[in-house]
C-alpha positions in Angstrom: 105.2 136.5 120.9 104.7 132.8 120.2 106.7 131.0 117.7 104.9 129.8 114.5 105.5 126.9 112.3 104.0 127.3 108.9 102.6 124.2 107.3 100.4 125.4 104.4 100.0 121.9 102.9 98.0 120.9 106.0 95.2 123.3 104.9 94.5 121.2 101.8 94.2 118.1 104.0 91.9 119.9 106.4 89.6 121.1 103.6 89.5 117.6 102.0 89.3 115.4 105.0 85.5 115.2 105.1 85.2 115.2 101.3 87.5 112.3 100.8 85.2 110.0 102.7 82.1 111.2 100.8 83.4 111.3 97.2 85.2 108.0 96.9 88.4 106.3 97.8 91.9 107.5 97.0 93.1 103.9 96.6 90.5 103.3 93.9 90.3 106.8 92.3 94.0 107.6 92.0 95.1 104.4 90.3 92.2 104.8 87.8 93.7 108.1 86.6 96.7 108.1 84.3 98.8 110.6 86.2 101.0 108.6 88.5 103.6 111.4 89.2 100.9 113.9 90.3 99.1 111.2 92.3 102.4 110.1 93.8 102.0 106.5 92.6 105.5 105.1 92.7 104.9 101.6 91.4 102.0 99.6 89.8 101.9 95.9 90.3 99.3 93.3 89.0 97.0 93.5 92.0 98.4 96.3 94.2 100.5 99.5 94.0 102.9 101.7 96.0 102.1 105.3 96.7 103.7 108.1 98.8 101.6 109.2 101.7 100.6 112.8 100.9 100.5 113.6 104.6 103.6 111.6 105.8 104.7 110.9 109.3 108.3 111.0 108.1 110.1 111.6 104.7 109.7 108.5 102.6 106.5 107.3 104.2 105.0 104.9 101.6 101.8 102.9 101.4 101.0 99.7 99.6 97.4 99.0 98.7 95.5 96.5 96.6 93.5 97.8 93.7 90.5 95.8 95.1 88.4 97.9 97.3 88.1 96.0 100.5 88.5 96.5 104.2 88.9 92.8 104.9 92.1 90.7 104.7 89.8 87.6 104.0 88.7 89.2 100.7 92.3 89.2 99.3 93.6 86.2 97.5 96.9 84.5 98.4 98.4 86.0 95.2 97.3 89.5 96.2 98.7 89.1 99.7 101.9 87.8 98.2 102.3 90.7 95.9 101.5 93.2 98.7 104.2 91.7 100.9 106.7 91.7 98.0 106.0 95.4 97.4 106.4 96.1 101.1 109.8 94.4 100.9 110.8 96.3 97.8 109.6 99.6 99.2 111.9 99.2 102.3 114.8 98.6 99.9 114.1 101.8 98.0 113.6 103.8 101.2 116.8 102.3 102.7 118.9 103.3 99.7 117.6 106.9 99.7 117.2 107.7 103.4 119.2 105.2 105.2 116.8 104.9 108.2 117.7 103.1 111.4 114.5 101.1 111.2 110.9 101.0 110.0 107.3 100.9 111.3 105.3 98.7 108.9 101.7 97.9 109.5 98.0 97.9 108.7 95.4 99.9 110.7 92.2 98.0 110.2 88.9 99.7 110.9 88.2 103.1 112.5 88.9 101.7 116.0 92.2 100.4 114.7 93.3 103.9 113.7 92.6 103.6 109.9 92.3 107.0 108.3 90.5 105.3 105.3 88.8 102.3 107.0 87.0 101.1 103.9 90.3 100.1 102.0 93.1 98.1 103.4 96.6 99.6 103.0 100.0 99.0 104.5 102.1 101.8 105.9 105.9 101.8 105.6 107.3 104.5 107.8 111.1 105.0 107.9 112.4 105.7 111.4 115.7 107.1 112.8 117.2 106.9 116.2 116.0 110.1 118.1 113.4 111.1 115.4 110.8 111.7 118.1 111.6 115.1 119.4 109.9 117.9 121.2 107.8 118.8 118.1 106.2 115.4 118.0 106.0 114.9 121.8 104.8 118.3 122.9 103.4 120.1 119.9 101.8 117.1 118.1 103.6 118.4 115.0 105.9 116.6 112.6 108.6 118.4 110.7 109.1 116.9 107.2 112.4 118.3 105.8 111.8 117.4 102.1 109.1 118.1 99.6 106.9 115.3 98.3 108.1 115.9 94.8 111.8 115.6 95.7 111.0 112.4 97.8 109.1 111.0 94.8 111.9 111.6 92.4 114.5 110.1 94.7 112.4 107.0 95.4 111.6 106.5 91.8 115.3 106.6 90.9 116.0 104.1 93.7 113.2 101.8 92.4 114.6 102.0 88.9 118.1 101.3 90.2 116.8 98.1 92.0 114.7 96.8 89.1 
């Protein structure tokens, strides 16, 4: 009998993947709501915000996005770009204090060909990494094991953000 790895949270993603692209943009819709904890919004700035990735590559995977709905860097002002980079810096500090990773992958996937899951809205990924974190699950089963709930991760990072304010 084959081993099974249960990941029931993935079903919500599978069901919503096509709908997300048709109904709107999470980087516009979620900040417009007044429920940051449920929407996993960790911080709101003047022109951009920090949000946990609901489908993370690793525990602590955050994203920084402008409120402005754009796919183009050229449509962001210098002040918007400055704040985004400051939030990327701050987010690495929060992640470092909670998870103590050995490094980070930080980047932007622009356009569908560039690997963007939501190509119509720029967003920066901050992915904590540990030596040896790519194991057989990722390499052979194309599966990631996330050892902590999003709610616990949110609470820990919110405390770290407040501690570093």
